[in-house]
C-alpha positions as CSV (number, residue, x, y, z in Angstrom):
1,M,10.7,-18.5,281.9
2,Q,12.4,-16.4,279.3
3,T,15.1,-13.8,280.1
4,K,14.1,-10.0,278.6
5,R,16.5,-10.5,276.2
6,A,15.3,-13.7,274.7
7,Q,11.9,-11.9,274.8
8,L,13.2,-9.4,273.0
9,E,14.7,-11.3,270.6
10,T,11.6,-13.6,270.0
11,T,9.8,-10.4,269.4
12,A,12.2,-9.1,267.0
13,M,12.3,-12.5,264.9
14,R,8.4,-12.6,264.5
15,N,8.6,-9.0,263.0
16,S,11.2,-9.9,260.3
17,I,10.3,-9.7,256.7
18,V,9.9,-13.0,255.3
19,C,8.6,-11.9,251.9
20,S,10.2,-8.6,251.1
21,C,8.1,-7.7,247.8
22,L,4.8,-7.8,249.6
23,Q,6.0,-7.1,253.0
24,I,5.0,-10.1,255.0
25,T,6.3,-10.8,258.2
26,E,7.0,-13.6,260.0
27,R,4.3,-12.8,262.5
28,Q,1.9,-12.7,259.3
29,L,2.6,-16.0,258.3
30,L,2.6,-17.8,261.1
31,T,-0.7,-16.0,262.0
32,T,-2.3,-17.1,258.4
33,L,-0.9,-20.5,258.9
34,A,-2.6,-21.3,262.3
35,A,-5.7,-20.1,260.8
36,H,-6.0,-21.8,257.5
37,N,-5.2,-25.0,256.2
38,I,-2.2,-24.2,253.8
39,R,-0.4,-27.0,252.6
40,T,1.4,-25.6,249.1
41,L,3.3,-22.4,248.2
42,R,0.5,-21.8,245.7
43,E,-2.3,-21.9,248.3
44,L,-0.1,-19.8,250.7
45,R,0.5,-17.2,247.8
46,R,-3.3,-17.2,247.2
47,V,-4.4,-16.9,251.1
48,I,-1.7,-13.7,251.8
49,G,0.4,-13.3,248.5
50,A,3.5,-14.3,250.4
51,G,6.1,-15.4,247.5
52,D,4.1,-13.8,244.2
53,G,6.8,-11.4,243.9
54,C,10.4,-12.0,242.8
55,T,10.2,-15.8,244.5
56,A,13.6,-15.5,246.4
57,C,11.4,-16.0,249.7
58,H,10.7,-19.4,248.3
59,H,12.9,-21.5,250.1
60,V,12.1,-19.8,253.5
61,L,8.5,-20.1,252.8
62,K,8.7,-23.9,252.3
63,R,10.5,-24.2,255.4
64,F,7.5,-22.4,257.4
65,L,5.0,-25.2,255.4
66,D,7.2,-28.0,256.0
67,I,7.4,-27.1,259.7
68,Q,3.9,-27.1,259.8
69,A,2.9,-29.8,258.3
70,R,4.9,-31.8,260.8
71,N,3.3,-30.1,263.4
72,N,-0.3,-31.1,262.2
73,V,0.5,-34.8,262.1
């Protein structure tokens, strides 16, 4: 069981912004990845828009895509 502090930290992480241009949160990103069979940054940009602005978040988004790909094997 998680401590109250750990729960708050997890919640704060889920609400953190992963794409500043489009204000996409980690929670929105994870929900989108769970609901769609997204494998590439291009697909992610098409579905949710994350990464479609300045591209500074691409390295973070690619990390999430890599984790998603490993979990789907």
